C-alpha positions as CSV (number, residue, x, y, z in Angstrom):
1,X,0.8,-7.3,-0.9
2,X,-0.1,-4.0,-2.1
3,X,2.4,-1.3,-0.9
4,X,2.3,2.4,-0.9
5,X,3.0,2.3,-4.6
6,X,0.8,0.2,-5.8
7,X,-2.1,1.7,-4.2
8,X,-1.4,4.9,-5.2
9,X,-1.3,3.6,-8.7
10,X,-4.7,1.8,-8.2
11,X,-5.7,5.7,-7.3
12,X,-4.6,7.7,-9.6
13,X,-6.0,5.1,-12.8
14,X,-9.9,5.1,-11.0
15,X,-9.7,9.2,-9.8
16,X,-10.9,10.2,-13.3
17,X,-13.7,7.7,-13.3
18,X,-15.2,8.1,-9.7
19,X,-14.7,11.8,-8.7
20,X,-18.0,13.2,-9.4
21,X,-20.1,10.3,-10.0
22,X,-22.6,8.5,-7.8
23,X,-22.4,4.8,-6.7
24,X,-25.6,4.0,-8.8
25,X,-25.8,0.2,-7.5
26,X,-23.6,-1.7,-5.3
27,X,-22.9,-5.6,-4.7
28,X,-21.1,-7.0,-2.2
29,X,-20.8,-10.3,-2.5
30,X,-18.6,-11.5,0.4
31,X,-19.7,-11.6,4.0
32,X,-15.9,-10.8,5.1
33,X,-15.5,-7.5,3.4
34,X,-17.4,-5.7,5.7
35,X,-17.9,-7.9,8.9
36,X,-19.3,-7.3,11.2
37,X,-21.4,-5.6,9.2
38,X,-24.1,-6.9,7.0
39,X,-23.0,-6.7,3.4
40,X,-26.4,-5.9,2.4
41,X,-27.1,-3.4,4.4
42,X,-23.4,-1.6,3.8
43,X,-24.4,-2.1,-0.1
44,X,-27.7,0.2,0.4
45,X,-25.7,2.7,2.4
46,X,-23.5,3.2,-0.1
47,X,-26.1,3.7,-3.2
48,X,-26.5,7.2,-3.8
49,X,-23.1,8.7,-2.8
50,X,-21.7,10.9,-4.9
51,X,-17.7,10.8,-4.7
52,X,-15.9,14.0,-4.3
53,X,-12.3,13.3,-4.0
54,X,-10.6,9.7,-4.3
55,X,-7.4,9.4,-1.9
56,X,-4.9,7.3,0.0
57,X,-3.1,6.8,3.5
58,X,-0.6,4.6,3.5
59,X,-1.9,1.3,2.0
60,X,-5.5,2.8,2.7
61,X,-7.4,4.1,-0.2
62,X,-10.0,6.4,1.1
63,X,-13.1,7.4,-0.9
64,X,-14.8,10.8,0.3
65,X,-18.4,11.6,-0.4
66,X,-20.1,14.6,-0.8
67,X,-22.1,13.8,2.5
68,X,-18.8,13.8,4.4
69,X,-18.9,10.1,4.8
70,X,-15.7,7.8,3.9
71,X,-15.6,4.6,2.6
72,X,-12.0,3.2,3.7
73,X,-10.5,0.4,1.9
74,X,-8.0,-1.5,2.6
75,X,-6.6,-4.1,-0.1
76,X,-4.3,-6.4,2.7
77,X,-3.0,-9.1,0.7
78,X,-4.5,-9.7,-2.7
79,X,-6.9,-7.0,-2.9
80,X,-7.5,-4.7,-6.2
81,X,-10.2,-2.6,-7.9
82,X,-10.5,-2.6,-11.4
83,X,-12.5,-0.9,-14.1
84,X,-14.6,-4.0,-14.9
85,X,-14.4,-4.7,-18.8
86,X,-15.5,-8.3,-18.8
87,X,-18.9,-9.1,-16.5
88,X,-17.8,-13.0,-16.8
89,X,-17.4,-15.2,-14.5
90,X,-14.7,-14.7,-11.8
91,X,-14.9,-16.8,-8.4
92,X,-12.7,-14.0,-7.1
93,X,-15.1,-11.0,-7.4
94,X,-16.3,-10.4,-4.3
95,X,-18.1,-6.6,-5.1
96,X,-19.6,-4.3,-8.0
97,X,-19.9,-0.9,-8.0
98,X,-22.2,0.6,-11.0
99,X,-21.6,4.3,-11.3
100,X,-24.0,6.5,-12.6
101,X,-23.0,7.5,-15.9
102,X,-24.2,3.8,-17.4
103,X,-20.9,2.9,-18.3
104,X,-17.9,2.6,-15.5
105,X,-18.4,-0.3,-13.3
106,X,-16.0,-0.7,-10.8
107,X,-15.0,-4.6,-9.6
108,X,-13.2,-5.2,-6.5
109,X,-11.4,-8.6,-6.8
110,X,-9.6,-10.4,-3.9
111,X,-8.1,-14.3,-3.9
112,X,-7.5,-14.7,0.0
113,X,-10.2,-12.4,1.3
114,X,-8.7,-10.3,3.5
115,X,-9.3,-7.1,2.2
116,X,-11.8,-4.6,4.2
117,X,-14.5,-1.9,3.2
118,X,-15.6,0.0,6.5
119,X,-18.1,3.0,5.8
120,X,-17.6,5.7,7.9
121,X,-19.4,8.6,9.4
122,X,-18.6,12.6,9.1
123,X,-15.4,13.0,11.8
124,X,-14.5,9.3,12.1
125,X,-12.2,8.8,9.5
126,X,-9.0,10.6,11.2
127,X,-9.7,9.3,14.6
128,X,-9.8,5.9,12.9
129,X,-6.4,6.4,11.8
130,X,-4.8,8.1,14.3
131,X,-3.7,5.1,16.0
132,X,-2.9,3.1,12.6
133,X,-1.3,5.0,10.5
134,X,1.8,7.5,10.6
135,X,2.5,10.4,8.7
136,X,2.9,10.0,4.7
137,X,6.5,8.8,3.7
138,X,6.4,11.0,0.6
139,X,5.7,14.0,2.2
140,X,7.1,16.7,4.1
141,X,6.9,15.1,7.8
142,X,9.2,12.2,6.8
143,X,13.1,13.7,8.2
144,X,16.0,12.6,9.8
145,X,14.8,14.7,12.7
146,X,11.3,13.4,13.2
147,X,12.7,10.0,13.3
148,X,15.6,10.4,15.5
149,X,12.9,10.4,18.5
150,X,10.7,8.1,17.5
151,X,14.2,5.1,16.8
152,X,16.0,6.3,19.8
153,X,14.7,3.5,22.0
154,X,13.8,0.9,19.0
155,X,16.0,-1.8,19.6
156,X,13.9,-4.0,17.2
157,X,16.0,-4.8,13.6
158,X,16.0,-2.1,11.1
159,X,13.5,-3.8,8.6
160,X,11.1,-4.8,11.3
161,X,10.9,-1.0,12.2
162,X,10.2,-0.4,8.4
163,X,7.3,-2.2,8.1
164,X,6.0,-0.1,11.6
165,X,2.8,1.4,9.7
166,X,2.8,3.9,12.3
167,X,6.0,5.2,11.1
168,X,6.5,4.3,8.0
169,X,2.8,4.7,6.5
170,X,2.6,2.1,3.0
171,X,6.3,0.9,3.3
172,X,5.6,-3.1,3.2
173,X,8.5,-5.9,3.0
174,X,9.6,-5.3,-0.7
175,X,9.9,-1.7,-0.8
176,X,11.7,-1.5,3.0
177,X,14.4,-4.3,1.1
178,X,14.8,-1.7,-1.5
179,X,14.9,1.4,0.7
180,X,17.7,0.0,3.0
181,X,19.7,-1.1,-0.1
182,X,19.3,2.7,-1.3
183,X,20.4,3.7,2.1
184,X,23.2,0.9,2.5
185,X,21.8,-0.3,5.8
186,X,21.7,-3.5,6.7
187,X,18.6,-4.9,7.8
188,X,19.1,-6.6,11.1
189,X,20.7,-3.3,13.0
190,X,19.3,-2.3,15.7
191,X,16.9,0.8,14.7
192,X,18.0,3.0,17.5
193,X,22.1,2.5,16.8
194,X,21.6,5.1,13.6
195,X,23.6,8.1,13.3
196,X,22.0,11.2,11.6
197,X,23.9,11.1,8.6
198,X,22.4,7.3,8.5
199,X,19.3,8.6,9.4
200,X,19.3,11.0,6.2
201,X,20.1,7.8,4.5
202,X,17.3,6.4,5.6
203,X,14.6,8.6,4.6
204,X,16.0,9.4,0.9
205,X,16.3,5.4,0.7
206,X,12.4,5.2,1.4
207,X,11.7,8.0,-0.6
208,X,13.6,6.6,-3.9
209,X,12.3,2.9,-3.7
210,X,9.0,4.4,-3.2
211,X,9.1,7.1,-5.8
212,X,10.6,4.4,-8.4
213,X,7.5,2.0,-7.7
214,X,5.2,4.5,-8.4
215,X,6.6,5.9,-11.6
216,X,7.0,1.9,-12.9
217,X,3.2,1.4,-11.5
218,X,3.8,-1.0,-8.9
219,X,5.0,-4.6,-8.7
220,X,3.4,-7.6,-10.0
221,X,4.6,-11.0,-8.5
222,X,1.4,-12.6,-8.2
223,X,-2.0,-11.0,-8.2
224,X,-1.8,-7.1,-8.4
225,X,-3.1,-5.4,-11.6
226,X,-3.7,-1.8,-11.8
227,X,-7.1,-0.1,-12.5
228,X,-7.1,-1.1,-15.9
229,X,-6.0,-4.6,-15.1
230,X,-2.3,-4.1,-16.5
231,X,0.8,-5.7,-14.8
232,X,3.1,-3.3,-12.9
233,X,7.0,-3.0,-13.8
234,X,9.0,-2.3,-10.8
235,X,9.5,-5.9,-10.5
236,X,12.2,-5.7,-13.4
237,X,14.3,-3.3,-11.5
238,X,14.5,-4.6,-8.0
239,X,17.5,-4.2,-6.6
240,X,17.6,-6.8,-3.9
241,X,13.9,-8.0,-3.5
242,X,13.4,-11.8,-4.1
243,X,17.5,-11.6,-5.5
244,X,19.3,-14.0,-3.3
245,X,22.3,-15.5,-5.2
246,X,22.6,-12.8,-7.9
247,X,25.3,-10.0,-7.8
248,X,24.9,-6.9,-6.5
249,X,24.1,-4.0,-8.9
250,X,26.7,-1.8,-6.5
251,X,29.5,-3.7,-5.7
252,X,29.0,-7.5,-7.2
253,X,28.8,-9.3,-4.1
254,X,26.0,-12.3,-3.9
255,X,22.7,-10.9,-2.2
256,X,21.7,-13.1,0.7
257,X,18.2,-13.8,2.2
258,X,17.2,-13.7,6.1
259,X,14.2,-13.3,8.1
260,X,13.5,-10.0,10.0
261,X,10.2,-9.1,11.9
262,X,8.9,-12.8,10.3
263,X,9.3,-11.8,6.8
264,X,11.8,-12.8,4.6
265,X,14.5,-10.1,3.8
266,X,17.4,-9.4,1.1
267,X,20.3,-7.8,1.2
268,X,23.8,-7.1,0.1
269,X,26.1,-8.3,3.0
270,X,29.0,-6.3,1.7
271,X,27.5,-2.9,1.0
272,X,24.9,-2.7,3.6
273,X,26.7,-2.2,6.8
């Protein structure tokens, strides 16, 4: 699933091509993408909209239009937005947006068809996101102090809490494992047991893992590609994710795999306590 670094990489790659451009023609071929709304109606509503900003909130892409409307895109497990260089047949292409400059075409591709496009009217974005997405983890809002109260009564395993988008917006399975390794924290510890120094280490770990992911244009394990169709490179620098049986880069102990919050979880049992 694309997480914050992958979505941010797609956003930054598309921004210079989308901002200032108008959606000239929109084709949505998969009704699941816009359900319960008719894809033909959504496509017709999008045509003529001029883009003034391309933003990201957690794992959401936010396309802001001059009219005040917003197209909210969630890539879910296998969605991606790419500049279309070849218009040959692709069974996984679910939507195509042709821009008014006559040259740029943006294609939405999704193998498993879990992604969503939601067209929101002016004023609807913030109420919609308020119950789904917390503060941006790379901003100033995520601090040890801000986490202390939110985690004080959470007895769930720390890894499971990191996957809660209302607390850690944009953090998914990969970067949760990487952040906990950087913070030297065991994924199964109750979240409420963290001391103030450990909360500070967790905040640093989250920011470090996400920034490393962005710098390497995300991680490509299966389907993820950036806006130009290129693979990311973060997978070559994982500290723990997917490395069961391999030596820890910090202490040399073999990495182990367990489950937390229903997800496969990799960690070092020696230096994550």
